[in-house]
C-alpha positions, 0 to 999 in steps of 0.5 A, a space after each residue: 921702055 920709056 913712057 911717052 908722058 908719064 906725068 900727064 892726065 891722059 890714059 895712054 900707056 904711060 899712065 899704066 906703068 911703074 918705074 922699076 929698076 931704071 925703066 918704065 915697065 908697062 902694066 896694061 893688064 893691071 886694074 885701073 884707078 880713076 883720078 878725079 879732078 876735084 873741081 870738075 868732078 870728072 875723071 882726069 885719068 887712070 893709073 895702074 893699081 900695083 900688086 904684091 908681085 910689083 912690090 917684090 920686083 921693085 924691092 928686089 931691084 932696090 936690094 940689088 942696087 944697094 950694094 953699089 949705091 951705098 958705097 957711092 961717095 958724098 960727091 957723087 950723091 951731091 951731084 945727083 941731088 944737084 941734077 934732081 934740083 935743076 930738073 925740078 926747077 926747070 919743070 916747076 910749071 909742069 908740077 904746079 899744073 899737075 898738082 892743081 889737076 890732081 888735088 885742086 890746089 889753086 894754081 897760084 898756091 901750087 906755084 908759090 908753096 907746093 912746088 918751091 917747098 918741095 924743091 927746098 927739101 932737095 936743096 936742104 939735103 945738099 946743104 946737109 950732105 956737104 957738111 955732114 960727118 959720116 965718120 967721127 972719132 972719139 978716144 979709142 973708138 969711131 962712129 960710122 953712120 951708114 945707110 940703113 938699106 932699102 926704104 919704103 916711102 909712103 906719101 899722101 895726097 895733100 902735099 904730093 910733091 913736098 912729101 915725096 922730096 921730104 923722103 926721097 932726098 934724105 934717103 938718096 943723100 944717106 946712100 939708101 935705095 927706095 921704093 916710093 908708093 905715092 897716093 893713088 889719089 894724086 899720082 900725076 906729080 909723082 909720075 913727073 917726079 919719077 921721070 925727073 929721077 930717070 932723066 937725071 941718070 939715077 942708077 937703075 934700082 936706086 929709085 923705084 915707084 909702084 902705084 896703087 892702094 895702101 891696102 895692097 901696095 902699102 901693106 906689101 911694102 910694110 910687111 916685106 922682109 927685104 925692106 929695112 925701113 919704112 917712112 909713112 906720112 898719112 893718117 894715124 890709122 894707116 901709121 898704126 897698120 904699117 907699124 904693126 906689119 913692120 914689127 914682124 921684121 923689126 924694120 925701122 918705122 918713121 911716121 908723120 901722122 895726124 894732128 889737131 894743132 893749137 894756136 895760143 893767143 896770149 893776152 898781149 898778142 896782136 889780135 888784129 893781125 894775128 887772128 887773120 894770119 891764124 885763120 889763113 894758116 888753119 885754112 891754107 891748102 883748104 885746111 888739108 895739112 896735118 899740122 894746120 893750127 885749127 884750134 885757136 885758143 884765146 882769152 875768154 874776155 876777147 872771144 867776141 873780138 876774135 869771132 869778129 876778126 875771124 869772120 872778117 878774115 874768112 870773108 877775104 878768102 876767094 873760093 873757086 876754080 883752082 886754075 884761076 889765079 885769083 883763087 885762094 882756096 880750091 876744092 877739097 882734094 877728093 870725094 871721100 875727104 869732102 864727105 868727111 869734112 861735111 860730116 864733121 861740120 854737121 857734127 859741130 852743129 849737132 853737138 851745140 857749137 855756134 857757127 861764126 861763119 860758114 857751115 855745111 854745103 858748097 859756098 854760094 855760086 858753086 854748083 859742082 866741085 868738092 868745095 867746102 865753106 870756110 867755117 869757124 865755130 865758137 862755144 866749142 867744148 873739149 868733148 866735141 868732135 870738132 875739138 878732138 878729131 882731125 877734120 882736114 878741111 877749112 874748119 877752125 874752132 875758137 876755144 876760150 881760156 881763163 889764164 895761161 895755165 889753162 891755155 897750156 892745159 887745153 892745148 895739150 889736151 889732145 892725143 896728137 902732138 904734131 904742131 903748135 903756135 904761140 902769139 905774144 908781144 913778149 918773146 920770152 913769155 912765148 918761149 916759156 909757153 912753147 917749152 910747155 907744149 907737147 908738140 914736135 914743132 912750135 911756131 912763135 909769131 908766124 915765122 917763115 917756114 924753114 926746110 932745116 927745122 925738124 918736123 914730126 910728132 909727139 904722141 899719136 902724131 908719129 915717131 921720127 923726124 923729117 927735114 934737114 939733118 934730122 931727116 937725113 939721120 932717120 936713114 942712117 944706122 950707127 956703127 961703133 968701131 972700138 979700137 979704131 
């Protein structure tokens, strides 16, 4: 059966189905999970809560399909990815509208970032696949790169399409088959994506999708003996649970987890422009990005200047209805995360951090919706929760330092290591500092996003890398053929 409108926010039969073995399979009897519009706080629809039995069906379909798909040619996989790319571009507005409804991204930001960046992952994998050497010879042996097998992909609610394509595209490029578990909190764009995979003629069983909770569907995938690899983007806590469950069957686990990224301003940086860009970088997507640079490190002698510049930048943020094209910041994506952000703002005040702007509660004039006030703290100390814990909201902390060595020490004083940034007029100096930062991706002077630059974390920010050729290779095994 084909569901009538799988990406819609309705409660029709299409919303109570999973995509398994090349078709939509109805689950009308399954418990429903409410999807709440974070702007209106009204239920926008329901999706079915999957079970371990649904996971078994999806994994079995992926296992059956792996035998033939793993032997598909590069040309066949390039053509499939090309069809996926074309349909994503054709349906871009549908995805943007779905993302705005399900997680509150401003429609302009959904159109300019969420959707095109998600599409870019597919384009990047086509570019990688067209030139990748799956077989190479050296002396008397050859190295073969082969698809690892059935891959379980667990994606979060904060960048729903972007995270799906960052995993599905390289898995398909490698010749793997997949079972996707999207976040139950932002499932509409995932359903649209599953329909794209169907409409492009993806062979049955190559792509499967089962919705539901991490506690049930995610846990079943992580422990499943017929899953060869699991890739998760989520909290560090979730990543640990997946790794523990996956260890029993010794499956490969790739994790992109939490972050508390520093943004170091060296004393020769352009503070006038750089601070404003740093505030917006830390608060884009309402601060709901794991690599958001939410710790701004500045020379102690310039702290007051930075406070003023940061407050000025925040004053230009337009918080409101995400469907209004003038809005630059929408609501927090869900009620639980809104409560978390409010709790963390309260903890900063209780522990003695000084509010530069923002604070608890909704912005003035907004009577409903999960809106947080864009908040900047100063006078923070290393032991405060707002300094050490990932907040995942529009909250920035300003941290003074005495010299370059102390700035590097403060930047690295975290259990995380996903991203970092350095601002300086001297590129060689910035490179020297960047080389000492314990983070998987470092940005110098706000470069453009690059879909080929590997992304992943040190320490508790995860294992493995995504994007570009490094993302592809996570889905490949290495075989040595001696005497070739």
